[in-house]
MIDOSE-1310 file (N, C-alpha, C; in nm, 2 decimals, decimal comma, always signed):
residues 287
xxxx	+7,75/+7,69/+5,67/+7,73/+7,83/+5,69/+7,58/+7,86/+5,66; +7,51/+7,92/+5,75/+7,37/+7,95/+5,72/+7,35/+8,09/+5,66; +7,45/+8,18/+5,66/+7,44/+8,31/+5,59/+7,58/+8,36/+5,57; +7,59/+8,45/+5,48/+7,72/+8,51/+5,45/+7,75/+8,63/+5,54
xxxx	+7,88/+8,63/+5,59/+7,92/+8,74/+5,68/+8,02/+8,83/+5,60; +7,99/+8,96/+5,61/+8,08/+9,06/+5,55/+8,12/+9,16/+5,65; +8,24/+9,21/+5,63/+8,29/+9,32/+5,71/+8,39/+9,39/+5,61; +8,47/+9,49/+5,65/+8,56/+9,55/+5,56/+8,69/+9,58/+5,64
xxxx	+8,78/+9,65/+5,57/+8,92/+9,66/+5,63/+8,92/+9,73/+5,76; +8,82/+9,80/+5,80/+8,82/+9,87/+5,93/+8,80/+9,77/+6,04; +8,77/+9,65/+6,01/+8,74/+9,55/+6,12/+8,87/+9,50/+6,19; +8,99/+9,53/+6,13/+9,11/+9,51/+6,20/+9,15/+9,36/+6,23
xxxx	+9,10/+9,27/+6,15/+9,11/+9,13/+6,18/+9,23/+9,07/+6,12; +9,32/+9,00/+6,19/+9,43/+8,92/+6,14/+9,38/+8,80/+6,07; +9,46/+8,73/+5,99/+9,41/+8,62/+5,91/+9,35/+8,51/+5,99; +9,41/+8,48/+6,11/+9,36/+8,37/+6,19/+9,22/+8,39/+6,24
xxxx	+9,17/+8,51/+6,23/+9,03/+8,54/+6,28/+8,93/+8,56/+6,17; +8,97/+8,53/+6,04/+8,89/+8,57/+5,93/+8,81/+8,45/+5,88; +8,81/+8,34/+5,94/+8,73/+8,22/+5,90/+8,58/+8,26/+5,89; +8,52/+8,24/+5,77/+8,38/+8,27/+5,75/+8,35/+8,41/+5,73
xxxx	+8,45/+8,50/+5,72/+8,42/+8,64/+5,70/+8,48/+8,69/+5,57; +8,40/+8,76/+5,49/+8,45/+8,82/+5,36/+8,48/+8,97/+5,39; +8,60/+9,01/+5,37/+8,63/+9,15/+5,39/+8,63/+9,23/+5,26; +8,57/+9,34/+5,27/+8,57/+9,43/+5,15/+8,69/+9,52/+5,17
xxxx	+8,77/+9,54/+5,06/+8,88/+9,63/+5,07/+8,85/+9,77/+5,08; +8,94/+9,85/+5,14/+8,91/+9,99/+5,16/+9,02/+10,07/+5,08; +8,99/+10,19/+5,03/+9,08/+10,27/+4,96/+9,12/+10,39/+5,03; +9,24/+10,44/+5,01/+9,28/+10,57/+5,07/+9,39/+10,62/+4,98
xxxx	+9,42/+10,75/+5,00/+9,53/+10,81/+4,93/+9,63/+10,86/+5,03; +9,76/+10,85/+5,00/+9,87/+10,90/+5,08/+9,96/+10,98/+4,99; +9,96/+11,11/+5,03/+10,03/+11,21/+4,94/+9,99/+11,20/+4,80; +9,85/+11,19/+4,78/+9,78/+11,19/+4,65/+9,81/+11,06/+4,57
xxxx	+9,88/+10,96/+4,63/+9,89/+10,83/+4,57/+9,79/+10,73/+4,62; +9,71/+10,67/+4,53/+9,60/+10,58/+4,57/+9,66/+10,44/+4,62; +9,59/+10,39/+4,73/+9,63/+10,26/+4,78/+9,50/+10,19/+4,81; +9,51/+10,05/+4,81/+9,40/+9,97/+4,85/+9,44/+9,87/+4,96
xxxx	+9,37/+9,87/+5,07/+9,40/+9,78/+5,18/+9,31/+9,66/+5,18; +9,36/+9,54/+5,17/+9,27/+9,43/+5,15/+9,20/+9,38/+5,28; +9,24/+9,44/+5,39/+9,16/+9,41/+5,51/+9,23/+9,31/+5,61; +9,33/+9,24/+5,56/+9,41/+9,15/+5,65/+9,53/+9,22/+5,70
xxxx	+9,52/+9,26/+5,83/+9,62/+9,34/+5,89/+9,76/+9,27/+5,89; +9,76/+9,13/+5,88/+9,88/+9,06/+5,87/+9,96/+9,08/+5,75; +9,89/+9,13/+5,64/+9,96/+9,15/+5,51/+10,01/+9,30/+5,50; +9,99/+9,38/+5,60/+10,01/+9,52/+5,59/+10,14/+9,57/+5,66
xxxx	+10,22/+9,65/+5,59/+10,34/+9,70/+5,65/+10,30/+9,82/+5,74; +10,27/+9,79/+5,86/+10,21/+9,89/+5,96/+10,32/+9,98/+6,00; +10,44/+9,94/+6,02/+10,55/+10,03/+6,06/+10,57/+10,14/+5,96; +10,58/+10,10/+5,83/+10,60/+10,20/+5,73/+10,49/+10,30/+5,72
xxxx	+10,37/+10,25/+5,74/+10,25/+10,34/+5,73/+10,25/+10,44/+5,84; +10,27/+10,40/+5,96/+10,27/+10,49/+6,07/+10,39/+10,58/+6,08; +10,50/+10,53/+6,03/+10,62/+10,62/+6,02/+10,60/+10,73/+5,92; +10,53/+10,71/+5,81/+10,50/+10,81/+5,72/+10,41/+10,92/+5,79
xxxx	+10,31/+10,87/+5,87/+10,23/+10,96/+5,94/+10,31/+11,05/+6,04; +10,40/+10,99/+6,10/+10,49/+11,06/+6,20/+10,57/+11,17/+6,12; +10,60/+11,14/+6,00/+10,68/+11,24/+5,92/+10,59/+11,34/+5,84; +10,46/+11,34/+5,87/+10,37/+11,44/+5,82/+10,31/+11,41/+5,69
xxxx	+10,32/+11,29/+5,64/+10,25/+11,25/+5,52/+10,10/+11,25/+5,54; +10,02/+11,31/+5,45/+9,88/+11,32/+5,47/+9,81/+11,20/+5,41; +9,70/+11,16/+5,47/+9,62/+11,05/+5,43/+9,47/+11,09/+5,42; +9,41/+11,05/+5,31/+9,27/+11,07/+5,29/+9,20/+10,94/+5,27
xxxx	+9,09/+10,91/+5,35/+9,02/+10,79/+5,34/+8,90/+10,80/+5,26; +8,85/+10,69/+5,20/+8,74/+10,69/+5,11/+8,63/+10,59/+5,16; +8,51/+10,64/+5,16/+8,40/+10,55/+5,21/+8,36/+10,44/+5,11; +8,31/+10,33/+5,16/+8,25/+10,23/+5,07/+8,12/+10,29/+5,02
xxxx	+8,09/+10,26/+4,89/+7,96/+10,32/+4,84/+7,86/+10,22/+4,81; +7,74/+10,27/+4,79/+7,62/+10,18/+4,77/+7,64/+10,09/+4,65; +7,69/+10,14/+4,54/+7,71/+10,05/+4,42/+7,80/+9,93/+4,45; +7,91/+9,95/+4,53/+8,00/+9,84/+4,56/+7,92/+9,73/+4,64
xxxx	+7,84/+9,77/+4,74/+7,77/+9,68/+4,82/+7,67/+9,60/+4,73; +7,60/+9,67/+4,64/+7,51/+9,60/+4,55/+7,58/+9,49/+4,46; +7,69/+9,53/+4,41/+7,77/+9,44/+4,32/+7,82/+9,32/+4,39; +7,85/+9,33/+4,52/+7,90/+9,22/+4,60/+7,79/+9,13/+4,66
xxxx	+7,68/+9,20/+4,70/+7,58/+9,12/+4,77/+7,48/+9,05/+4,67; +7,46/+9,11/+4,55/+7,35/+9,06/+4,46/+7,38/+8,92/+4,42; +7,50/+8,88/+4,38/+7,52/+8,74/+4,33/+7,49/+8,64/+4,44; +7,51/+8,67/+4,57/+7,48/+8,58/+4,68/+7,32/+8,57/+4,69
xxxx	+7,26/+8,68/+4,68/+7,11/+8,68/+4,69/+7,05/+8,60/+4,58; +7,11/+8,61/+4,46/+7,06/+8,53/+4,35/+7,07/+8,38/+4,38; +7,17/+8,34/+4,46/+7,19/+8,20/+4,49/+7,10/+8,16/+4,61; +7,03/+8,25/+4,67/+6,95/+8,22/+4,78/+7,02/+8,23/+4,92
xxxx	+7,13/+8,31/+4,93/+7,20/+8,32/+5,05/+7,17/+8,45/+5,12; +7,14/+8,45/+5,25/+7,12/+8,57/+5,32/+7,25/+8,63/+5,36; +7,25/+8,76/+5,40/+7,37/+8,84/+5,42/+7,36/+8,92/+5,55; +7,47/+8,92/+5,63/+7,49/+9,01/+5,74/+7,62/+9,09/+5,72
xxxx	+7,61/+9,22/+5,72/+7,73/+9,30/+5,71/+7,75/+9,38/+5,84; +7,87/+9,37/+5,89/+7,91/+9,45/+6,01/+7,97/+9,58/+5,97; +7,91/+9,69/+6,00/+7,96/+9,82/+5,95/+8,03/+9,90/+6,06; +8,12/+9,97/+6,01/+8,18/+10,08/+6,10/+8,07/+10,17/+6,15
xxxx	+8,09/+10,23/+6,26/+7,99/+10,31/+6,33/+7,94/+10,42/+6,23; +7,80/+10,43/+6,23/+7,74/+10,54/+6,16/+7,77/+10,68/+6,22; +7,82/+10,68/+6,34/+7,85/+10,81/+6,41/+7,98/+10,87/+6,36; +8,06/+10,79/+6,29/+8,19/+10,84/+6,24/+8,21/+10,82/+6,09
xxxx	+8,12/+10,75/+6,02/+8,14/+10,72/+5,88/+8,00/+10,71/+5,81; +8,00/+10,74/+5,68/+7,88/+10,72/+5,60/+7,87/+10,59/+5,54; +7,97/+10,50/+5,56/+7,96/+10,37/+5,50/+7,84/+10,29/+5,55; +7,80/+10,30/+5,67/+7,68/+10,23/+5,72/+7,56/+10,27/+5,64
xxxx	+7,54/+10,40/+5,62/+7,42/+10,45/+5,54/+7,43/+10,40/+5,40; +7,55/+10,39/+5,34/+7,56/+10,34/+5,20/+7,52/+10,19/+5,20; +7,56/+10,11/+5,30/+7,52/+9,97/+5,30/+7,37/+9,96/+5,32; +7,31/+10,04/+5,41/+7,16/+10,04/+5,43/+7,09/+10,07/+5,30
xxxx	+7,14/+10,17/+5,23/+7,07/+10,20/+5,10/+7,08/+10,08/+5,00; +7,19/+10,02/+5,00/+7,21/+9,90/+4,91/+7,11/+9,79/+4,95; +7,10/+9,76/+5,08/+7,01/+9,66/+5,13/+6,87/+9,69/+5,09; +6,83/+9,82/+5,11/+6,69/+9,85/+5,07/+6,66/+9,83/+4,93
xxxx	+6,75/+9,87/+4,84/+6,74/+9,85/+4,70/+6,73/+9,70/+4,66; +6,82/+9,62/+4,72/+6,82/+9,48/+4,68/+6,70/+9,41/+4,73; +6,65/+9,44/+4,85/+6,53/+9,37/+4,91/+6,40/+9,40/+4,83; +6,40/+9,51/+4,75/+6,29/+9,53/+4,67/+6,27/+9,42/+4,57
xxxx	+6,38/+9,36/+4,52/+6,38/+9,25/+4,43/+6,38/+9,12/+4,49; +6,47/+9,11/+4,60/+6,49/+8,98/+4,66/+6,41/+8,98/+4,80; +6,28/+8,98/+4,79/+6,19/+9,00/+4,90/+6,20/+8,88/+5,00; +6,24/+8,77/+4,96/+6,24/+8,65/+5,05/+6,38/+8,63/+5,12
xxxx	+6,47/+8,72/+5,09/+6,60/+8,71/+5,15/+6,62/+8,81/+5,26; +6,73/+8,80/+5,33/+6,77/+8,89/+5,44/+6,90/+8,96/+5,41; +6,90/+9,09/+5,42/+7,03/+9,16/+5,41/+7,03/+9,25/+5,53; +7,10/+9,22/+5,64/+7,10/+9,29/+5,76/+7,23/+9,37/+5,78
xxxx	+7,22/+9,50/+5,81/+7,34/+9,58/+5,83/+7,35/+9,61/+5,98; +7,45/+9,57/+6,04/+7,47/+9,59/+6,18/+7,55/+9,72/+6,20; +7,49/+9,82/+6,27/+7,57/+9,94/+6,30/+7,65/+9,91/+6,43; +7,78/+9,88/+6,42/+7,86/+9,84/+6,53/+7,88/+9,95/+6,63
xxxx	+7,85/+10,08/+6,59/+7,89/+10,19/+6,68/+8,03/+10,18/+6,72; +8,11/+10,12/+6,64/+8,25/+10,11/+6,67/+8,34/+10,11/+6,54; +8,47/+10,09/+6,57/+8,56/+10,08/+6,46/+8,68/+10,00/+6,50; +8,76/+9,95/+6,41/+8,87/+9,86/+6,44/+8,81/+9,73/+6,50
xxxx	+8,86/+9,68/+6,61/+8,81/+9,56/+6,67/+8,67/+9,59/+6,72; +8,62/+9,71/+6,73/+8,49/+9,74/+6,77/+8,38/+9,69/+6,68; +8,41/+9,68/+6,55/+8,33/+9,60/+6,46/+8,38/+9,47/+6,43; +8,51/+9,45/+6,44/+8,58/+9,32/+6,41/+8,53/+9,21/+6,50
xxxx	+8,51/+9,24/+6,63/+8,47/+9,13/+6,72/+8,33/+9,09/+6,70; +8,24/+9,18/+6,64/+8,11/+9,15/+6,60/+8,11/+9,06/+6,48; +8,20/+9,09/+6,39/+8,22/+9,00/+6,27/+8,26/+8,86/+6,30; +8,35/+8,85/+6,40/+8,39/+8,72/+6,45/+8,27/+8,64/+6,51
xxxx	+8,19/+8,71/+6,59/+8,07/+8,65/+6,64/+7,97/+8,61/+6,54; +7,95/+8,69/+6,44/+7,86/+8,66/+6,33/+7,90/+8,53/+6,26; +8,03/+8,52/+6,23/+8,08/+8,40/+6,16/+8,06/+8,28/+6,25; +8,08/+8,29/+6,38/+8,05/+8,18/+6,47/+7,91/+8,14/+6,46
xxxx	+7,82/+8,23/+6,46/+7,67/+8,20/+6,46/+7,64/+8,13/+6,32; +7,70/+8,18/+6,22/+7,67/+8,12/+6,09/+7,72/+7,97/+6,08; +7,84/+7,95/+6,14/+7,89/+7,81/+6,14/+7,80/+7,72/+6,23; +7,73/+7,78/+6,33/+7,64/+7,70/+6,42/+7,50/+7,69/+6,35
xxxx	+7,49/+7,73/+6,23/+7,36/+7,72/+6,15/+7,25/+7,80/+6,21; +7,28/+7,91/+6,28/+7,18/+8,00/+6,33/+7,13/+8,07/+6,21; +7,00/+8,09/+6,20/+6,94/+8,16/+6,09/+6,97/+8,30/+6,09; +6,97/+8,37/+5,98/+7,02/+8,51/+5,97/+6,93/+8,60/+6,05
xxxx	+6,80/+8,58/+6,06/+6,71/+8,67/+6,13/+6,75/+8,66/+6,28; +6,77/+8,54/+6,33/+6,80/+8,53/+6,48/+6,94/+8,58/+6,50; +7,03/+8,56/+6,41/+7,17/+8,61/+6,43/+7,17/+8,76/+6,43; +7,09/+8,82/+6,34/+7,09/+8,96/+6,34/+7,05/+9,02/+6,47
xxxx	+6,95/+8,96/+6,54/+6,90/+9,01/+6,67/+7,01/+9,00/+6,77; +7,08/+8,88/+6,77/+7,19/+8,86/+6,87/+7,29/+8,96/+6,85; +7,33/+8,99/+6,73/+7,44/+9,09/+6,70/+7,40/+9,23/+6,74; +7,28/+9,27/+6,71/+7,23/+9,40/+6,75/+7,22/+9,41/+6,90
xxxx	+7,18/+9,31/+6,97/+7,18/+9,31/+7,11/+7,32/+9,32/+7,18; +7,42/+9,27/+7,10/+7,56/+9,28/+7,15/+7,62/+9,42/+7,15; +7,57/+9,50/+7,05/+7,63/+9,63/+7,03/+7,65/+9,71/+7,15; +7,55/+9,73/+7,24/+7,57/+9,81/+7,36/+7,67/+9,76/+7,46
xxxx	+7,71/+9,63/+7,44/+7,81/+9,57/+7,53/+7,95/+9,56/+7,47; +7,97/+9,62/+7,35/+8,10/+9,62/+7,29/+8,18/+9,74/+7,34; +8,26/+9,72/+7,44/+8,34/+9,82/+7,50/+8,46/+9,85/+7,42; +8,49/+9,98/+7,40/+8,61/+10,01/+7,32/+8,67/+10,14/+7,37
xxxx	+8,78/+10,13/+7,43/+8,85/+10,25/+7,49/+8,99/+10,26/+7,43; +9,03/+10,38/+7,41/+9,16/+10,40/+7,35/+9,22/+10,53/+7,39; +9,35/+10,54/+7,38/+9,42/+10,67/+7,40/+9,51/+10,69/+7,28; +9,55/+10,82/+7,27/+9,64/+10,86/+7,16/+9,76/+10,93/+7,21
xxxx	+9,87/+10,92/+7,13/+9,99/+10,98/+7,17/+10,01/+11,13/+7,12; +9,94/+11,16/+7,01/+9,95/+11,29/+6,95/+9,81/+11,35/+6,93; +9,77/+11,45/+7,00/+9,64/+11,51/+6,99/+9,62/+11,58/+6,85; +9,73/+11,61/+6,78/+9,71/+11,68/+6,66/+9,64/+11,60/+6,55
xxxx	+9,65/+11,47/+6,56/+9,57/+11,39/+6,46/+9,42/+11,40/+6,48; +9,38/+11,41/+6,61/+9,24/+11,43/+6,64/+9,19/+11,57/+6,61; +9,29/+11,66/+6,62/+9,26/+11,80/+6,59/+9,22/+11,81/+6,44; +9,30/+11,74/+6,36/+9,28/+11,75/+6,21/+9,14/+11,70/+6,17
xxxx	+9,09/+11,61/+6,24/+8,96/+11,55/+6,21/+8,84/+11,61/+6,29; +8,87/+11,72/+6,37/+8,77/+11,79/+6,45/+8,73/+11,72/+6,57; +8,80/+11,62/+6,62/+8,77/+11,55/+6,74/+8,80/+11,63/+6,87; +8,91/+11,71/+6,86/+8,94/+11,80/+6,96/+8,97/+11,94/+6,90
xxxx	+8,96/+12,05/+6,97/+8,98/+12,18/+6,92/+9,13/+12,21/+6,91; +9,17/+12,31/+6,84/+9,31/+12,35/+6,83/+9,36/+12,39/+6,97; +9,28/+12,46/+7,05/+9,33/+12,50/+7,18/+9,35/+12,38/+7,27; +9,26/+12,28/+7,27/+9,27/+12,16/+7,35/+9,39/+12,08/+7,31
xxxx	+9,42/+12,07/+7,18/+9,54/+12,00/+7,13/+9,66/+12,07/+7,18; +9,67/+12,20/+7,17/+9,79/+12,27/+7,21/+9,81/+12,26/+7,35; +9,71/+12,28/+7,44/+9,73/+12,27/+7,58/+9,76/+12,13/+7,62; +9,69/+12,03/+7,56/+9,72/+11,89/+7,60/+9,86/+11,85/+7,56
xxxx	+9,91/+11,89/+7,45/+10,05/+11,86/+7,41/+10,15/+11,92/+7,50; +10,12/+12,05/+7,54/+10,22/+12,12/+7,63/+10,22/+12,05/+7,77; +10,10/+12,01/+7,82/+10,10/+11,95/+7,95/+10,11/+11,80/+7,95; +10,14/+11,74/+7,84/+10,15/+11,59/+7,83/+10,03/+11,52/+7,87
xxxx	+9,91/+11,57/+7,83/+9,78/+11,51/+7,87/+9,74/+11,41/+7,76; +9,71/+11,29/+7,81/+9,67/+11,18/+7,72/+9,52/+11,15/+7,75; +9,43/+11,17/+7,65/+9,29/+11,15/+7,68/+9,26/+11,00/+7,67; +9,16/+10,96/+7,74/+9,09/+10,83/+7,72/+8,96/+10,85/+7,65
xxxx	+8,95/+10,79/+7,53/+8,83/+10,81/+7,45/+8,76/+10,68/+7,43; +8,63/+10,69/+7,40/+8,55/+10,57/+7,38/+8,44/+10,59/+7,28; +8,39/+10,48/+7,22/+8,27/+10,49/+7,13/+8,15/+10,49/+7,22; +8,07/+10,60/+7,22/+7,95/+10,60/+7,31/+7,83/+10,53/+7,25
xxxx	+7,72/+10,54/+7,31/+7,60/+10,46/+7,27/+7,54/+10,50/+7,13; +7,59/+10,62/+7,08/+7,55/+10,66/+6,95/+7,65/+10,64/+6,85; +7,77/+10,58/+6,89/+7,88/+10,55/+6,80/+7,97/+10,67/+6,77; +7,96/+10,78/+6,85/+8,05/+10,89/+6,84/+8,16/+10,87/+6,93
xxxx	+8,28/+10,93/+6,90/+8,40/+10,92/+6,98/+8,40/+11,04/+7,08; +8,40/+11,01/+7,21/+8,40/+11,11/+7,31/+8,51/+11,08/+7,41; +8,54/+11,18/+7,49/+8,65/+11,17/+7,59/+8,58/+11,14/+7,72; +8,64/+11,04/+7,80/+8,58/+11,01/+7,93/+8,69/+11,03/+8,04
xxxx	+8,81/+11,07/+8,01/+8,91/+11,10/+8,11/+9,03/+11,16/+8,05; +9,11/+11,23/+8,13/+9,24/+11,28/+8,09/+9,35/+11,23/+8,18; +9,46/+11,19/+8,13/+9,57/+11,14/+8,22/+9,70/+11,22/+8,19; +9,78/+11,24/+8,29/+9,91/+11,30/+8,27/+10,01/+11,19/+8,24
xxxx	+10,05/+11,18/+8,12/+10,15/+11,09/+8,08/+10,09/+10,96/+8,03; +10,18/+10,89/+7,95/+10,14/+10,77/+7,88/+10,12/+10,65/+7,97; +10,20/+10,63/+8,07/+10,19/+10,52/+8,16/+10,06/+10,53/+8,23; +10,02/+10,64/+8,28/+9,89/+10,66/+8,35/+9,77/+10,63/+8,26
xxxx	+9,79/+10,67/+8,13/+9,68/+10,64/+8,03/+9,66/+10,49/+8,01; +9,77/+10,42/+8,00/+9,77/+10,27/+7,99/+9,70/+10,21/+8,11; +9,74/+10,25/+8,23/+9,68/+10,20/+8,35/+9,53/+10,23/+8,35; +9,49/+10,35/+8,30/+9,35/+10,38/+8,30/+9,27/+10,29/+8,21
xxxx	+9,33/+10,26/+8,10/+9,26/+10,16/+8,01/+9,23/+10,03/+8,08; +9,33/+9,98/+8,15/+9,32/+9,86/+8,23/+9,21/+9,88/+8,34; +9,20/+9,99/+8,40/+9,10/+10,02/+8,50/+8,96/+10,01/+8,43; +8,95/+10,06/+8,31/+8,82/+10,05/+8,24/+8,78/+9,91/+8,22
xxxx	+8,87/+9,82/+8,19/+8,85/+9,68/+8,18/+8,80/+9,62/+8,31; +8,86/+9,66/+8,42/+8,82/+9,61/+8,55/+8,68/+9,66/+8,58; +8,65/+9,78/+8,55/+8,51/+9,83/+8,58/+8,40/+9,77/+8,49; +8,43/+9,74/+8,37/+8,33/+9,71/+8,27/+8,32/+9,56/+8,24
xxxx	+8,42/+9,48/+8,26/+8,42/+9,35/+8,21/+8,32/+9,26/+8,28; +8,28/+9,15/+8,21/+8,19/+9,06/+8,27/+8,26/+8,93/+8,31; +8,21/+8,86/+8,40/+8,27/+8,73/+8,45/+8,24/+8,62/+8,34; +8,34/+8,60/+8,26/+8,32/+8,50/+8,15/+8,45/+8,43/+8,13
xxxx	+8,46/+8,30/+8,17/+8,58/+8,23/+8,15/+8,63/+8,23/+8,01; +8,76/+8,25/+7,99/+8,82/+8,24/+7,86/+8,78/+8,34/+7,76; +8,73/+8,46/+7,81/+8,68/+8,56/+7,72/+8,80/+8,61/+7,63; +8,76/+8,67/+7,52/+8,86/+8,72/+7,43/+8,86/+8,87/+7,45
xxxx	+8,98/+8,93/+7,46/+9,00/+9,07/+7,47/+9,10/+9,11/+7,36; +9,07/+9,22/+7,29/+9,14/+9,27/+7,18/+9,22/+9,40/+7,21; +9,34/+9,40/+7,16/+9,42/+9,52/+7,18/+9,48/+9,56/+7,04; +9,46/+9,68/+7,00/+9,53/+9,73/+6,88/+9,62/+9,85/+6,90
xxxx	+9,72/+9,86/+6,82/+9,81/+9,97/+6,85/+9,86/+10,03/+6,72; +9,89/+10,16/+6,73/+9,94/+10,23/+6,61/+10,10/+10,23/+6,61; +10,15/+10,11/+6,59/+10,30/+10,10/+6,59/+10,36/+10,13/+6,72; +10,30/+10,08/+6,83/+10,36/+10,09/+6,96/+10,34/+9,96/+7,04
xxxx	+10,41/+9,86/+6,99/+10,39/+9,72/+7,04/+10,43/+9,71/+7,19; +10,53/+9,78/+7,23/+10,57/+9,77/+7,37/+10,46/+9,82/+7,46; +10,39/+9,92/+7,43/+10,28/+9,97/+7,51/+10,16/+9,87/+7,51; +10,14/+9,81/+7,39/+10,04/+9,71/+7,38/+10,06/+9,59/+7,46
xxxx	+10,19/+9,55/+7,47/+10,23/+9,44/+7,56/+10,22/+9,47/+7,70; +10,24/+9,60/+7,74/+10,22/+9,64/+7,88/+10,08/+9,63/+7,91; +9,99/+9,68/+7,82/+9,85/+9,67/+7,85/+9,80/+9,52/+7,86; +9,85/+9,44/+7,77/+9,82/+9,30/+7,77/+9,85/+9,23/+7,91
xxxx	+9,97/+9,27/+7,96/+10,01/+9,22/+8,09/+9,91/+9,26/+8,20; +9,87/+9,38/+8,20/+9,77/+9,43/+8,30/+9,64/+9,35/+8,28; +9,59/+9,32/+8,16/+9,47/+9,25/+8,14/+9,48/+9,11/+8,20; +9,59/+9,05/+8,17/+9,61/+8,91/+8,22/+9,63/+8,90/+8,37
xxxx	+9,68/+9,01/+8,43/+9,68/+9,01/+8,58/+9,54/+9,02/+8,63; +9,45/+9,08/+8,56/+9,31/+9,09/+8,60/+9,24/+8,96/+8,58; +9,26/+8,90/+8,46/+9,19/+8,78/+8,42/+9,29/+8,69/+8,35; +9,36/+8,60/+8,42/+9,47/+8,52/+8,37/+9,43/+8,42/+8,26
xxxx	+9,30/+8,39/+8,25/+9,25/+8,29/+8,15/+9,20/+8,36/+8,03; +9,21/+8,49/+8,02/+9,16/+8,56/+7,90/+9,25/+8,53/+7,78; +9,18/+8,53/+7,66/+9,25/+8,52/+7,53/+9,27/+8,66/+7,48; +9,39/+8,71/+7,49/+9,42/+8,85/+7,45/+9,49/+8,85/+7,31
xxxx	+9,42/+8,91/+7,22/+9,46/+8,92/+7,08/+9,53/+9,06/+7,07; +9,65/+9,07/+7,03/+9,72/+9,19/+7,01/+9,76/+9,20/+6,86; +9,73/+9,31/+6,80/+9,78/+9,34/+6,66/+9,78/+9,48/+6,63; +9,84/+9,52/+6,52/+9,85/+9,67/+6,48/+9,71/+9,72/+6,45
xxxx	+9,69/+9,85/+6,46/+9,56/+9,91/+6,42/+9,55/+9,94/+6,28; +9,44/+9,91/+6,22/+9,42/+9,92/+6,07/+9,44/+10,07/+6,02; +9,47/+10,08/+5,89/+9,51/+10,22/+5,84/+9,40/+10,32/+5,82; +9,27/+10,27/+5,81/+9,16/+10,36/+5,78/+9,14/+10,46/+5,89
xxxx	+9,10/+10,41/+6,01/+9,08/+10,49/+6,12/+9,22/+10,53/+6,18; +9,32/+10,45/+6,15/+9,45/+10,48/+6,20/+9,50/+10,62/+6,15; +9,46/+10,66/+6,04/+9,49/+10,79/+5,98/+9,44/+10,90/+6,07; +9,33/+10,88/+6,14/+9,26/+10,98/+6,22/+9,31/+10,98/+6,37
xxxx	+9,36/+10,87/+6,42/+9,41/+10,87/+6,55/+9,56/+10,87/+6,57; +9,63/+10,83/+6,46/+9,77/+10,85/+6,45/+9,86/+10,75/+6,52; +9,99/+10,76/+6,50/+10,08/+10,67/+6,56/+10,07/+10,68/+6,71; +10,09/+10,57/+6,78/+10,08/+10,57/+6,92/+9,94/+10,55/+6,98
xxxx	+9,84/+10,53/+6,88/+9,71/+10,49/+6,93/+9,72/+10,36/+7,00; +9,65/+10,34/+7,11/+9,64/+10,22/+7,18/+9,50/+10,19/+7,23; +9,44/+10,08/+7,17/+9,30/+10,06/+7,20/+9,27/+9,93/+7,26; +9,17/+9,92/+7,35/+9,12/+9,80/+7,42/+8,98/+9,78/+7,39
xxxx	+8,95/+9,65/+7,35/+8,81/+9,62/+7,30/+8,77/+9,49/+7,37; +8,65/+9,48/+7,42/+8,60/+9,36/+7,49/+8,45/+9,37/+7,51; +8,38/+9,26/+7,53/+8,24/+9,26/+7,57/+8,23/+9,28/+7,72; +8,15/+9,38/+7,75/+8,13/+9,42/+7,89/+7,99/+9,44/+7,94
xxx	+7,97/+9,49/+8,06/+7,84/+9,52/+8,11/+7,77/+9,62/+8,03; +7,84/+9,72/+7,99/+7,78/+9,83/+7,91/+7,90/+9,91/+7,86; +7,87/+10,00/+7,77/+7,98/+10,09/+7,71/+8,03/+10,19/+7,82
């Protein structure tokens, strides 16, 4: 390994994809009770979590802070190891800025080392797939400076589209207005959202009904995908495995040789998109 790769619990990675990646845990409170998520989605009782959200339990998420990054990164820098951290989008979280502040402070002392913070402009597999690529580059003995450029250049091609089942979760976090949520719920409108080039979540389409929304996600893959044999496509879901499998089938009809990874959506951003979230992540021509 030529450099250390860090991500956190928002990366949505199951254990089989964590080789060479150190995950930082994330904290949240549920009905004022504190919880820590270690980052391995395979260890998490996802059904229980989303069922509580369905029943109206409130969740508050906590950002990773500068002090945490310094405490984790500094021992490696002392050993002479460079670091790349794949951060959740700066457009929806302050964690990226906290990591940048830590890097700036550390590099004042460790001037010969590299601490590079990648703004993934994404969340869930949107930053997870970059972490997987970073670990691959490290195993290939690519130097940190070169790997950092490769990863930054990948960001505009990390496509991430998703739909939600209940607009009220987006309303609570200010992603849609109260009026839009009320009208959308009444008319059974399911939005297609994506992470734009600034890392903000915006709507790009509205569909009448869930099945049409799932089909529209597959259409986005058709429009944006690149011709790459055996490419990896990621699907995450907020406790709606049947819908995820339906989307998986549509992706494989388009590209039968694709490696499609399906797993539950992590709890951090899951609290903001809610049960029934269905997301599609892949490397494409553009966002």
